[in-house]
C-alpha positions in Angstrom: 2.1 -117.3 103.5 3.8 -114.9 101.6 4.2 -116.8 98.6 0.4 -116.6 98.7 0.2 -112.7 99.5 2.7 -112.0 96.8 0.7 -114.3 93.9 -2.3 -112.5 95.1 -0.9 -109.2 95.0 0.6 -110.0 91.5 -3.2 -111.3 90.0 -4.8 -107.7 91.3 -1.9 -105.8 89.7 -2.7 -107.8 86.4 -6.2 -107.8 86.4 -6.4 -103.7 87.0 -3.9 -103.9 83.6 -6.2 -105.7 81.8 -9.0 -103.5 83.2 -7.3 -100.6 82.3 -6.5 -102.0 78.6 -10.0 -102.8 78.2 -11.0 -99.2 78.8 -8.5 -97.8 76.6 -8.4 -97.7 72.8 -4.8 -97.4 71.3 -4.6 -95.0 68.0 -1.3 -94.7 66.3 -0.3 -91.9 65.0 0.4 -91.6 60.9 0.3 -88.3 59.4 -0.7 -84.8 59.6 -1.6 -82.6 56.9 -0.4 -79.0 56.4 -2.9 -76.6 54.9 -1.6 -72.8 53.4 -3.4 -69.8 54.3 -3.2 -66.3 53.7 -0.7 -65.2 56.8 0.0 -68.7 57.9 0.2 -72.3 57.8 -2.1 -75.0 59.9 -2.2 -78.7 60.8 -5.6 -79.0 59.9 -6.1 -82.9 59.0 -4.8 -85.5 61.5 -5.0 -89.2 60.4 -4.5 -92.5 63.0 -5.0 -95.9 62.9 -7.0 -97.2 65.8 -6.6 -100.8 66.5 -10.1 -101.6 66.3 -12.7 -99.7 63.6 -15.2 -97.5 65.5 -18.9 -98.4 65.3 -19.6 -95.1 64.8 -18.1 -92.1 64.2 -19.1 -89.1 66.4 -16.5 -85.9 66.3 -18.5 -84.3 69.0 -16.7 -87.0 71.1 -13.2 -86.0 70.4 -11.0 -83.5 70.8 -7.0 -83.2 69.2 -4.1 -80.9 70.3 -1.9 -79.9 67.7 1.6 -78.8 69.2 -0.5 -77.8 72.9 -3.2 -76.0 70.6 -6.7 -77.7 71.6 -8.7 -78.3 68.4 -12.3 -78.3 67.4 -12.8 -81.2 65.7 -15.3 -80.8 62.7 -15.2 -84.1 60.8 -14.1 -87.7 61.1 -14.2 -90.1 58.3 -12.2 -93.4 57.4 -9.5 -93.1 55.3 -6.8 -94.7 53.8 -2.6 -94.1 55.4 -3.1 -90.7 53.4 -6.5 -88.9 54.9 -8.1 -89.8 51.3 -12.1 -90.9 52.0 -12.7 -94.8 51.8 -15.8 -96.2 53.3 -14.0 -99.2 54.7 -10.7 -97.4 55.4 -8.6 -98.8 58.2 -7.6 -95.3 59.1 -9.4 -92.5 60.4 -9.1 -88.6 59.4 -9.9 -86.1 62.1 -11.0 -82.2 60.3 -10.2 -79.7 61.9 -11.4 -76.1 62.7 -9.0 -73.4 61.1 -7.0 -72.1 64.5 -5.2 -68.7 64.0 -3.0 -69.8 67.2 0.4 -69.9 67.1 0.8 -73.7 68.2 -1.2 -74.6 65.1 1.2 -74.2 62.7 3.8 -75.8 61.9 6.2 -73.2 60.0 8.4 -72.6 63.1 11.3 -70.1 60.8 10.6 -68.0 57.8 14.2 -67.0 56.9 15.8 -70.0 55.2 13.0 -71.9 57.2 12.4 -75.1 58.1 9.4 -77.4 59.4 9.0 -78.4 63.1 10.6 -81.7 63.6 8.8 -81.9 67.0 5.1 -81.3 66.5 3.2 -83.1 69.5 0.0 -84.4 68.2 -2.9 -86.3 70.7 -6.0 -87.6 70.6 -8.3 -88.1 73.5 -11.8 -88.0 74.1 -13.8 -85.7 75.7 -14.3 -85.7 79.5 -17.5 -88.3 80.3 -17.3 -88.8 76.5 -16.8 -92.6 75.4 -17.0 -94.8 72.4 -18.2 -98.4 70.8 -15.4 -100.4 69.0 -15.9 -104.0 68.4 -18.6 -104.1 70.6 -16.6 -102.6 73.7 -17.3 -99.6 75.6 -13.8 -97.2 75.4 -13.6 -94.6 77.7 -10.5 -93.5 77.2 -8.1 -93.1 73.5 -4.1 -93.5 73.9 -2.7 -91.6 70.8 0.2 -89.2 71.2 3.5 -88.2 69.5 5.8 -85.5 69.2 7.5 -85.7 66.0 4.2 -85.8 63.9 5.7 -83.6 61.1 8.1 -86.3 59.7 5.3 -87.4 57.9 3.1 -84.6 56.7 0.9 -83.7 53.4 0.6 -80.6 51.8 -0.5 -79.3 48.2 3.4 -78.7 47.5 2.6 -82.4 47.3 1.8 -81.9 44.1 5.2 -80.4 42.8 7.9 -82.2 41.4 11.1 -81.0 43.4 14.3 -80.2 41.6 17.7 -78.4 41.9 19.5 -76.4 39.4 23.3 -75.5 39.7 25.2 -72.6 37.7 27.9 -69.6 37.8 26.9 -66.9 40.7 26.7 -63.4 39.3 29.5 -60.8 40.5 31.8 -63.1 42.2 33.3 -66.6 41.1 31.6 -69.7 41.8 28.6 -71.8 41.5 25.1 -71.4 42.9 22.4 -73.9 43.5 18.5 -73.4 43.2 15.8 -75.4 44.7 12.2 -75.4 42.6 9.0 -77.0 42.9 7.5 -77.9 39.5 3.4 -78.2 38.5 2.9 -80.7 35.6 -0.5 -81.0 35.1 -0.7 -84.4 33.6 -3.6 -83.6 31.2 -1.2 -81.1 29.2 1.7 -83.3 29.5 0.0 -85.6 27.3 -1.9 -83.4 25.0 0.7 -82.9 22.5 0.5 -79.4 22.8 2.7 -76.5 24.5 1.7 -75.2 27.3 2.2 -72.0 29.5 4.5 -71.7 32.2 3.6 -69.2 35.1 7.2 -68.4 37.1 6.9 -67.5 41.2 9.6 -66.1 43.0 9.8 -66.0 46.8 9.9 -63.3 49.4 12.5 -62.6 51.6 11.3 -65.0 54.5 11.4 -68.4 52.0 14.5 -68.7 50.9 16.6 -72.2 51.8 16.7 -75.3 50.0 13.2 -77.2 51.2 11.0 -75.9 48.4 7.8 -76.7 50.5 9.1 -73.6 52.9 8.4 -71.5 49.6 5.0 -73.3 48.2 3.3 -73.5 51.6 4.4 -70.2 53.1 2.5 -68.0 51.3 0.1 -69.9 49.9 1.7 -70.1 46.3 0.1 -73.3 46.2 -3.1 -71.6 45.2 -1.7 -71.1 41.7 -2.4 -75.0 41.0 -5.7 -74.6 42.3 -8.9 -74.5 39.8 -9.8 -71.0 40.5 -6.5 -69.8 39.1 -5.9 -72.1 36.4 -9.4 -71.9 34.8 -7.9 -68.8 33.4 -5.3 -70.1 31.3 -6.0 -72.1 27.9 -3.3 -74.4 26.5 -2.2 -74.4 22.9 -3.9 -77.7 22.9 -7.5 -76.0 24.4 -6.5 -77.6 28.0 -7.5 -75.1 31.1 -4.3 -75.0 32.9 -0.5 -73.9 33.3 2.6 -75.7 34.8 3.7 -73.6 37.4 7.7 -73.5 38.4 8.7 -71.6 41.7 12.2 -71.1 42.2 13.8 -70.8 45.4 17.5 -69.6 46.2 19.6 -70.5 49.3 19.4 -66.7 51.2 17.4 -64.0 49.5 16.8 -62.3 45.9 18.6 -59.3 46.8 21.8 -61.0 48.1 24.4 -59.8 46.1 28.6 -59.7 45.4 28.8 -56.6 47.5 26.0 -57.0 50.4 22.0 -56.8 50.5 20.5 -54.5 47.9 17.5 -53.6 46.0 19.1 -52.7 42.6 22.4 -50.8 42.6 24.0 -54.1 41.9 23.3 -57.6 40.5 21.7 -60.4 42.8 23.9 -63.1 42.9 21.7 -65.5 41.3 20.8 -63.3 38.5 23.0 -65.9 36.1 21.9 -68.9 37.3 18.2 -68.3 37.7 18.0 -67.7 33.7 20.2 -70.6 33.1 17.7 -72.7 35.4 14.6 -71.4 33.3 16.1 -72.0 30.2 17.2 -75.6 30.9 13.6 -76.3 32.1 12.3 -74.9 29.3 14.8 -77.1 26.9 14.0 -80.5 29.1 10.2 -79.6 28.7 9.3 -78.9 25.4 5.4 -78.7 25.7 6.0 -75.4 27.6 5.3 -73.0 25.1 8.6 -70.2 25.0 5.9 -67.5 23.7 3.9 -67.8 26.9 6.2 -67.6 29.9 4.9 -65.6 32.2 7.2 -64.4 36.0 6.4 -62.9 39.4 6.8 -62.5 42.8 6.4 -61.2 46.0 8.7 -58.5 47.8 12.2 -59.9 47.4 10.7 -61.8 44.6 9.0 -58.7 43.6 12.6 -57.5 42.9 14.1 -60.1 41.4 10.8 -60.2 38.7 12.0 -56.7 37.5 15.8 -57.8 37.4 14.8 -60.5 35.6 12.9 -58.2 32.9 15.6 -55.7 32.6 18.2 -58.4 32.5 16.2 -60.4 29.7 14.4 -57.7 27.6 11.4 -59.4 25.2 12.0 -62.8 26.7 8.7 -63.3 29.2 5.7 -62.9 27.6 4.3 -60.5 30.7 5.5 -60.2 34.3 3.2 -59.7 37.5 5.2 -58.2 40.2 4.3 -57.8 43.4 5.0 -55.9 46.3 8.3 -55.4 44.3 12.0 -54.6 45.9 13.4 -53.1 43.1 14.1 -49.3 44.2 13.0 -46.7 41.5 16.4 -44.6 42.1 18.3 -47.8 40.5 16.8 -47.9 37.7 18.1 -46.2 34.1 16.2 -44.0 32.0 17.6 -46.6 29.1 16.1 -49.2 31.0 13.0 -47.2 31.7 12.7 -47.0 27.7 13.4 -50.7 27.0 10.8 -51.8 30.2 7.7 -49.7 29.0 8.0 -52.0 25.8 7.0 -55.0 28.2 4.0 -56.5 29.4 3.7 -55.8 33.0 0.9 -55.9 35.4 2.3 -54.2 39.0 0.3 -55.1 42.2 0.7 -53.5 45.6 -1.3 -52.0 49.2 -0.7 -48.5 49.0 -0.5 -48.4 53.1 2.3 -51.4 52.8 5.3 -49.7 55.1 7.9 -53.0 54.6 8.3 -52.0 50.9 7.1 -48.0 50.1 5.3 -47.7 47.1 6.2 -43.9 46.1 9.7 -44.9 46.5 9.9 -48.3 44.7 6.4 -49.3 42.5 4.8 -46.0 41.8 7.4 -43.7 40.2 8.7 -46.8 38.1 5.1 -46.5 37.0 5.1 -42.7 36.2 8.2 -43.0 34.3 7.0 -46.3 32.0 3.8 -44.2 31.1 6.0 -41.2 30.7 8.2 -43.4 28.2 4.9 -44.5 26.2 4.6 -47.5 27.8 0.8 -49.3 26.4 0.6 -52.3 28.4 1.9 -51.8 31.8 -0.7 -51.3 34.5 -0.9 -51.6 38.4 -3.4 -52.6 40.6 -3.0 -50.4 43.9 -4.8 -51.7 46.9 -6.1 -49.7 50.0 -5.2 -51.8 52.9 -5.0 -55.8 52.2 -8.4 -57.9 54.1 -8.4 -61.5 54.2 -10.8 -63.9 53.3 -9.9 -66.9 55.8 -11.2 -65.0 58.6 -13.7 -62.4 57.0 -12.7 -58.4 57.6 -9.7 -59.2 59.1 -6.9 -56.8 58.3 -3.4 -57.7 57.4 0.1 -56.3 57.1 -0.2 -53.7 54.2 2.9 -55.8 52.9 0.7 -58.7 52.4 -0.7 -58.3 48.9 0.1 -61.1 47.4 -2.6 -62.3 49.2 -5.0 -60.7 46.3 -2.6 -62.7 44.3 -3.5 -65.8 45.6 -6.8 -65.3 46.1 -7.7 -64.3 42.4 -9.1 -60.7 43.8 -7.2 -58.7 41.3 -9.7 -57.7 38.8 -8.9 -53.9 38.0 -5.9 -51.6 37.3 -5.2 -47.7 37.7 -6.2 -45.6 35.1 -2.7 -45.2 32.9 -1.9 -41.4 34.0 1.1 -39.8 36.4 -1.6 -38.5 38.5 -1.5 -39.6 41.7 -3.2 -42.8 42.8 -6.6 -43.8 43.7 -6.3 -46.7 45.6 -9.5 -49.4 45.9 -10.1 -52.3 47.5 -12.1 -53.1 44.4 -9.8 -55.1 42.6 -6.9 -52.5 42.5 -8.7 -49.7 40.3 -10.8 -49.0 38.2 -9.6 -49.7 35.0 -10.0 -53.2 32.6 -6.0 -53.5 31.0 -6.8 -54.5 27.4 -10.4 -54.7 28.3 -9.6 -58.0 30.7 -11.4 -58.0 34.2 -8.9 -60.3 36.0 -4.7 -60.2 36.1 -4.8 -63.6 34.8 -7.3 -63.8 32.3 -5.2 -60.4 31.1 -1.7 -62.8 31.4 -3.3 -65.7 29.4 -4.0 -63.5 26.6 0.0 -62.1 26.3 2.2 -63.9 24.0 5.5 -62.5 22.5 5.2 -62.0 18.6 8.7 -63.8 18.3 11.3 -65.1 21.1 15.0 -64.2 20.0 18.0 -64.5 22.8 17.9 -61.8 25.3 21.2 -59.8 25.4 23.2 -59.6 29.1 22.5 -56.9 30.9 26.0 -55.0 31.9 24.3 -54.4 35.7 
C-alpha cells in the first residue's frame, strides 16, 4: 500500500512539473547592446534565444529588467545572435526605451573605469499576458542572467584595438597607451591619403579598456555619418580615420604629481610617438591633415601637444581644456598664435573655469596676432537626448559630439558674449561648422617638430 501511495505521489509530482514546463517558455540570454548618450551609457537592446520561435511578436506583453530597473519594451524583432534583423532569425531582440535610471547604465566606475561584470537582465511576461510558440500557449518566460556584460555589443566594436609603449616624460621607464582606431573600409581601399581625427579622453575615462573612453563620453559620435560627412579625403570619399588614445591614469599626471601645465605630462613623448607610429603603419593617413582634440584632461593634453609640437597638427579643437593660462609663456603664445585652433567651452563651467583657462589664453593669442584662432563659448550645456535637459557646465563636449558647434566669438579681447546658438556669431573663415572648418585646414609643409623643454 505504501508503495502504491509513493508511486502515486511521484506520478502527481511529475505531472505537475510537466504541466509547469508546458506553460513556461525558456529563453537563453545572448548579448546586451550598450549605447552611448550625452551624459551616460545604457543598455537599450537585449538579445535572447527562445527554445521555440514565437508565433506573434508583440512588445506590449513583455517586460525587461536591466540591473533591477524595469524597462519599457518598444519593439521585438527576429534577429541573429548579434541583434541584426533577419526575417527567419532564431533569436529575438528586445529594443528598450531609453532610461535615465542609474540601474540601466552598465558603466559602474568612471575613473580608470570598468564595465559591470554582474549586470542582471531578465525577460518576463506582464501579469495576465501570454504568448504562443509552435501553436502552444505559454503564460510565463524563463530568461534571467546575472552576467550579461560578459558578452556585449556597442559602437566601440567598429574600432580596432591596439597598444603602444614608449618612454615616459620626466622620469625613467616606459608608459603604455591603449588606443582604438576607426578605419572605414572605403577609405582603406581608395589608394589615397585620408584625414586623421585624434581624440583624447577626460579624467574619468583613463585605464586600459579603450571602450571606456569611446563610450563614456559618446566619442563614438565621431564615426557616425553626421560628423564623418563633413570630411573629404584626397580620393574624394567622405569620411576620416579616428584615433582615440587612452592613458592608464590621466593626461595631467606628471613626475611631480597632478599638474595643469606647470610640469610636463608623463605621456607627452609616448603620445607623440604613438601618433607617429600610427601614421607610419598607415601610410594612407595624410600627414598634412592630422587633427587633435579632447575634453578637460584631454583638452589640456591637446594644448600640451600643440605647444610641444608646433607645426605638426593641421588643426586642434580643445574642449573645456584644462591647461592653465598662467603656465603658458609669452614665447609659447607667440608660437601658438601661428596654429589653427578652435576652442569650445561653456561659460558656466565650474570644473575648469574658462576665466582661468580658455578665455585668457584666447585673448593673449589674439593680442599676439593670431588669424585662425577661434572660440565657441556657450551659455550652458543643454542636451538633446532628453529635450531641454540641462547638463553640467563642464560637459561642453556634448556640443562637439552633437555637431552643434556652428559659430565662434568675434576675434576680440573684449568680454565674451556666450551663446547657445552655435557658440557665437561668427563663421570662421566662412565655415558654419567646426568640422567643416577643420576639414579645410591643411599644413603647407610637414617638418619635424622640435621638442619643447617644458
